[in-house]
C-alpha positions in Angstrom: 194.2 164.6 74.9 196.3 161.6 74.1 196.4 160.7 70.4 195.5 157.1 71.0 192.2 158.1 72.4 191.5 160.8 69.8 188.1 160.5 68.1 186.4 162.6 65.5 182.7 162.7 65.1 182.5 165.0 62.0 184.2 164.7 58.7 184.2 167.6 56.2 184.5 166.3 52.7 186.3 168.9 50.6 186.6 168.7 46.8 188.7 171.1 44.8 186.5 171.4 41.8 183.4 173.4 40.9 180.0 172.0 40.1 179.9 173.8 36.7 183.0 171.9 35.6 182.0 168.4 36.9 181.9 165.5 34.6 178.9 163.2 34.6 180.7 160.6 36.7 181.8 163.3 39.2 178.2 164.5 39.6 177.1 160.9 40.2 179.7 160.6 42.9 178.4 163.7 44.8 174.8 162.5 44.3 175.8 159.3 46.1 176.7 161.4 49.1 173.3 163.1 49.2 172.4 161.8 52.7 175.4 163.7 54.1 175.2 166.7 51.8 175.2 169.1 54.7 178.9 168.4 55.4 180.1 168.4 51.7 181.7 171.6 50.4 182.9 172.4 46.9 184.7 175.5 45.7 181.3 177.1 44.9 180.4 177.2 48.6 181.4 180.5 50.4 182.7 178.5 53.4 185.1 176.3 51.3 188.2 178.4 51.8 187.6 178.8 55.5 187.0 175.1 56.0 190.1 174.2 54.0 192.1 175.9 56.8 189.9 174.6 59.6 191.8 172.4 62.0 190.1 169.3 60.6 189.9 170.4 57.0 193.5 170.3 55.9 194.4 166.8 57.2 198.0 166.8 56.1 198.7 170.2 57.7 197.3 169.0 61.1 198.8 165.6 61.2 195.6 163.6 60.5 195.6 160.5 58.5 192.8 159.1 56.3 191.5 155.5 56.6 189.5 154.4 53.6 187.7 151.1 54.2 185.5 149.7 51.4 184.5 146.4 53.0 186.3 146.3 56.4 188.4 143.2 55.7 191.8 144.6 56.6 193.6 141.8 58.4 195.1 144.1 61.0 192.0 146.3 61.3 193.9 149.4 60.1 190.8 150.8 58.5 189.3 151.4 61.9 192.1 151.7 64.5 195.5 153.4 64.6 197.9 155.1 67.1 197.6 158.6 65.6 194.6 160.8 65.0 192.8 159.7 61.8 189.6 160.2 59.8 187.5 157.4 58.4 186.2 157.8 54.8 184.0 154.8 54.5 183.1 153.7 50.9 180.8 150.9 51.8 177.8 152.6 50.2 179.6 153.2 46.8 178.5 149.8 45.5 177.0 150.4 42.0 177.8 147.7 39.4 177.2 148.1 35.6 177.7 145.1 33.4 178.3 145.5 29.7 177.8 142.0 28.2 178.4 143.1 24.6 181.9 144.4 25.4 182.5 142.0 28.3 183.3 144.8 30.7 182.0 146.1 34.0 182.2 149.3 36.1 182.2 148.4 39.8 182.4 150.9 42.6 184.9 150.3 45.5 182.3 149.4 48.1 180.7 146.6 46.2 181.7 143.1 47.2 183.1 140.4 44.9 179.9 138.4 45.7 177.8 141.3 44.4 180.0 141.5 41.3 179.7 137.8 40.6 176.0 137.9 41.1 175.4 140.8 38.8 177.5 139.2 36.1 175.5 136.0 36.4 172.2 138.0 36.1 173.4 138.9 32.6 175.4 135.8 31.5 176.2 132.3 32.7 179.3 132.1 30.5 181.0 135.3 31.7 183.0 135.5 35.0 185.7 137.5 36.7 189.0 136.1 38.2 188.9 137.4 41.8 188.7 135.8 45.3 186.6 133.1 46.9 185.3 135.1 49.9 182.1 136.9 48.6 182.0 139.4 51.4 185.3 141.1 50.5 184.9 144.5 48.8 186.6 145.2 45.5 188.3 148.5 46.6 191.1 146.9 48.5 190.9 143.4 47.0 191.6 144.5 43.4 194.3 147.0 44.4 196.2 144.3 46.3 196.0 141.8 43.4 192.9 139.7 44.1 193.5 136.0 43.4 191.1 133.1 43.3 190.1 129.8 41.7 190.5 131.2 38.1 194.0 132.5 38.4 195.9 129.6 36.8 193.7 130.1 33.7 193.3 133.8 33.5 195.5 135.5 36.2 194.3 137.8 39.0 191.8 140.6 39.3 194.4 143.3 38.9 195.3 141.9 35.5 191.9 142.7 34.2 191.5 146.3 35.4 191.3 148.5 32.3 190.4 151.8 33.9 189.8 153.3 37.3 188.4 156.4 39.1 190.7 157.8 41.8 190.6 160.9 43.9 194.1 162.4 44.3 195.5 164.5 47.1 194.2 167.6 45.5 190.6 166.3 45.4 190.6 165.7 41.6 188.9 162.7 40.2 191.2 161.0 37.8 190.7 158.2 35.2 193.4 156.1 33.5 194.1 158.8 30.9 194.4 161.7 33.4 196.4 159.8 36.1 198.9 158.5 33.6 200.2 154.9 33.1 202.7 155.0 36.0 200.1 155.6 38.6 197.7 153.2 36.8 200.4 150.6 37.1 201.0 151.3 40.8 197.4 150.9 41.9 197.0 147.4 40.4 198.5 144.9 42.7 200.6 146.9 45.2 197.7 148.4 47.1 196.0 151.6 46.2 195.8 153.4 49.5 199.1 155.2 49.2 198.1 157.0 46.0 194.6 158.3 46.5 191.0 157.1 47.2 189.9 154.6 44.6 186.2 155.1 43.8 185.6 152.6 41.0 187.2 150.1 38.7 186.5 149.2 35.1 187.3 145.5 34.5 187.4 143.1 31.6 185.3 140.0 32.1 186.4 136.5 31.0 184.6 133.7 29.2 184.0 130.4 31.0 182.3 127.2 29.9 178.6 126.8 30.7 179.4 123.7 32.7 182.4 123.3 34.9 183.4 120.5 37.4 184.3 120.6 41.1 185.5 118.0 43.6 186.7 117.8 47.2 188.7 114.8 48.4 189.9 114.6 52.1 192.8 112.5 53.2 194.2 112.1 56.7 197.8 111.2 57.8 196.6 107.7 58.2 195.4 107.8 54.6 198.9 108.8 53.2 198.2 112.6 53.4 201.9 113.5 53.8 202.9 111.8 50.6 199.9 113.2 48.7 200.7 116.8 49.9 204.3 116.3 48.9 203.3 115.0 45.5 200.8 117.9 45.2 203.7 120.4 45.2 204.9 119.0 41.8 201.5 118.5 40.2 199.3 121.5 41.1 201.6 124.2 39.7 202.3 122.4 36.4 199.1 120.6 35.5 196.8 122.0 32.8 195.8 125.6 33.4 192.1 124.7 33.2 192.5 123.0 36.6 193.0 124.7 39.9 193.8 122.2 42.6 193.9 123.8 46.0 195.0 122.2 49.3 193.5 123.0 52.7 195.2 121.7 55.8 193.3 121.3 59.1 193.3 119.1 62.2 190.6 116.6 63.0 189.9 113.7 65.3 192.0 110.6 64.6 190.6 107.1 64.1 192.7 106.3 67.2 190.5 107.3 70.1 191.6 110.5 72.0 194.2 111.5 69.3 194.2 114.2 66.6 195.5 114.0 63.1 195.9 116.3 60.1 193.6 116.2 57.1 194.6 117.4 53.7 191.5 118.7 51.7 192.0 118.8 48.0 189.4 121.1 46.5 189.3 121.7 42.8 187.7 123.7 40.0 188.1 122.4 36.4 186.9 124.4 33.5 185.4 121.5 31.6 183.4 118.3 32.1 183.9 115.4 34.4 185.2 112.9 31.8 187.9 115.3 30.8 188.9 115.9 34.4 189.1 112.2 35.2 191.4 111.7 32.3 193.6 114.6 33.3 193.9 113.5 36.9 194.7 109.9 36.0 197.5 111.2 33.9 198.9 113.7 36.3 197.9 112.8 39.8 196.7 109.1 39.9 197.8 108.9 43.6 194.8 110.9 44.7 192.4 108.2 43.4 189.8 110.5 41.8 186.7 108.7 40.5 183.6 110.0 38.7 181.5 109.8 41.9 183.7 112.4 43.5 182.9 115.0 40.9 180.0 117.4 40.5 179.1 119.5 37.4 177.6 122.9 37.8 177.7 126.5 36.4 180.6 128.8 37.3 178.4 131.0 39.4 177.3 127.9 41.4 181.0 127.2 42.2 181.1 130.6 44.1 178.7 129.1 46.7 180.6 125.8 46.6 184.0 127.3 47.4 182.7 129.9 49.8 182.1 127.0 52.3 178.5 127.7 52.9 175.8 125.1 52.4 175.6 124.0 48.8 171.9 124.3 48.7 172.1 128.0 49.6 170.4 130.3 47.0 172.7 132.3 44.8 171.7 135.5 46.4 173.4 134.3 49.6 176.6 135.8 48.2 175.0 139.2 48.5 175.0 138.9 52.3 177.8 141.0 53.8 177.4 139.2 57.2 177.7 135.7 55.7 180.3 134.6 58.2 180.4 134.8 62.0 182.7 137.3 63.5 185.9 135.9 65.0 189.4 136.9 66.1 192.3 135.7 64.0 195.9 136.3 63.0 197.0 135.6 59.4 200.3 135.4 57.6 201.5 134.4 54.2 204.4 133.0 52.2 205.5 132.0 48.7 207.2 128.7 47.9 209.7 128.4 45.0 211.0 124.9 45.6 209.1 121.8 46.8 209.4 121.0 50.5 210.7 117.6 51.6 208.4 115.2 53.4 210.3 115.8 56.6 209.4 119.5 56.5 205.8 118.6 56.2 206.0 116.2 59.1 207.5 119.0 61.2 204.7 121.3 60.1 202.2 118.7 61.3 203.9 118.5 64.7 203.6 122.3 65.2 200.1 122.2 63.8 199.0 119.9 66.7 200.6 122.1 69.3 197.7 124.5 68.9 194.2 123.9 70.3 191.9 121.7 68.2 190.0 123.3 65.3 191.7 126.8 65.4 194.2 126.4 62.6 193.9 126.4 58.8 196.8 126.5 56.3 196.0 126.9 52.6 198.3 126.0 49.7 197.2 127.8 46.5 199.0 126.7 43.3 200.4 129.2 40.8 201.8 128.3 37.4 199.7 128.4 34.3 198.8 132.0 33.3 200.6 133.3 36.5 203.9 132.3 34.9 203.3 134.4 31.8 202.6 137.8 33.5 205.8 139.9 34.0 206.0 142.2 37.0 206.3 145.2 34.6 202.6 144.7 33.5 201.1 145.3 36.9 202.4 146.1 40.4 202.2 142.4 41.6 205.6 140.7 42.0 204.4 137.1 42.8 203.6 135.7 39.4 206.6 134.2 37.7 208.7 131.7 39.6 206.4 130.7 42.5 205.0 127.2 42.8 202.3 128.1 45.3 201.3 130.6 48.0 200.7 129.8 51.6 198.1 131.3 53.9 198.4 130.6 57.6 195.5 131.4 59.8 194.7 130.8 63.5 191.3 132.0 64.9 189.7 132.1 68.3 186.4 133.3 69.7 187.1 134.6 73.2 188.1 138.3 73.3 190.9 138.2 75.8 194.3 139.8 75.6 196.1 136.9 77.2 194.3 134.3 75.1 194.9 136.3 71.9 198.6 136.6 72.6 199.0 132.8 73.0 197.6 132.2 69.6 199.6 135.0 68.0 202.8 133.6 69.6 201.9 130.2 68.2 201.6 131.4 64.6 204.8 133.5 64.9 206.7 130.3 65.9 205.2 128.4 63.0 206.2 131.2 60.6 209.7 131.1 62.0 209.8 127.3 61.4 208.9 127.8 57.7 211.5 130.4 57.0 214.2 128.1 55.4 211.6 126.6 53.0 210.0 129.6 51.5 211.1 132.6 49.4 214.1 134.6 50.5 215.7 138.0 49.8 213.1 139.1 50.4 210.7 136.7 52.1 207.6 137.6 50.1 204.1 138.2 51.4 200.7 138.8 49.8 199.7 142.4 50.0 196.0 141.7 51.0 197.1 139.5 53.9 198.4 142.4 55.9 200.8 141.5 58.6 202.2 144.1 61.0 204.9 141.7 62.1 206.7 142.5 58.8 207.1 146.2 59.8 205.3 149.3 60.7 205.6 152.8 59.2 206.5 155.9 61.1 203.5 157.1 63.2 204.0 160.6 61.8 203.7 162.0 58.3 207.1 160.8 57.0 208.4 157.3 57.0 211.0 155.1 55.4 211.5 151.5 54.3 214.5 151.2 56.7 212.5 152.3 59.7 209.4 150.3 58.8 211.5 147.1 58.5 213.3 147.4 61.9 
């Protein structure tokens, strides 16, 4: 049988510990697996030793790899497809969340989504929050281990900064916490991706305090409304403005005021940890060109901003963020970059030209400002190298609906050309990328058990 068509219908879960020596948390973990208890074997079971040597038991010995999805948001789908035989260990049902308001901490299992985490925090407090992403359907298992940035990062940092403990199953089947895994491994799983080091079951995180009332606004400008100059100016303002303000920039195409033509719209969307009057004063001092007025602003609680920035109807109930199928399925290709020096207006104009080479409504580019707290976190603290020295991160995305190989390749080729155009204007040596925006164009590991950086980057 060819390895590409290999499938496996049965997974034996093997743990190298005995029930008598299990901690309370380990018993809880096995109890979570009760619906499939018939295929779980511990050392107390007489069949354990036999199954350990069974062709599908010892995965390393027989060349099988493990894929461990927690929410299924891998950009390249590597949680579910690969070119060698593999086993899926799906953590989607490990989604318990325990909030400790008094100590401002939470234990959250890997399969829980950030929407579920935000919602459970808000059930206990409207002035506690957590600095993670804007997409509520993303699960915390991969999101936190890859960094996890969002609208609070200029004030507080990223999700990985606030991980204070974890539960991880190592290659020997032992469940480790921060103390037993040691500080080196604990450093490695926060920001650089956790899949290389074991199976992460849960995180313990520190929550942050936010005002009871915050302010948001969204202002859209087209090229005909001076968008090029505003985006150029944004590069100097957004990373250096007060850390209470996160001023993000979305770039999309739209119909022009000139009939039959398309244009680019720059969408400035903002979270400010304060009231409207304070925000107006700050923007008039730092970015008067945008023309913000009081009528553009809306005050709300932090948890309500999750709905606002998730780009679902603003009148949606808060429990909408619990819906794992909140967004329609689509096909897409994503890439990322980091910018250390502002780009000239001529570069932006070249970006607009390439933008409009693609079909209408398929492309979105996001500029996310760094600075603030991100400039204070050294790489030695967590395994995330993108804090100090970056002005902003870029997320490129092209999406399409029709599942067709030829159609897909056209869109992928387009975004690769755009990525090549941007090379002189972004980080170099190396050209950096965000871990959670997985991009196989950057390199692929050896298909076998052993690999190397040299081979992956060829």
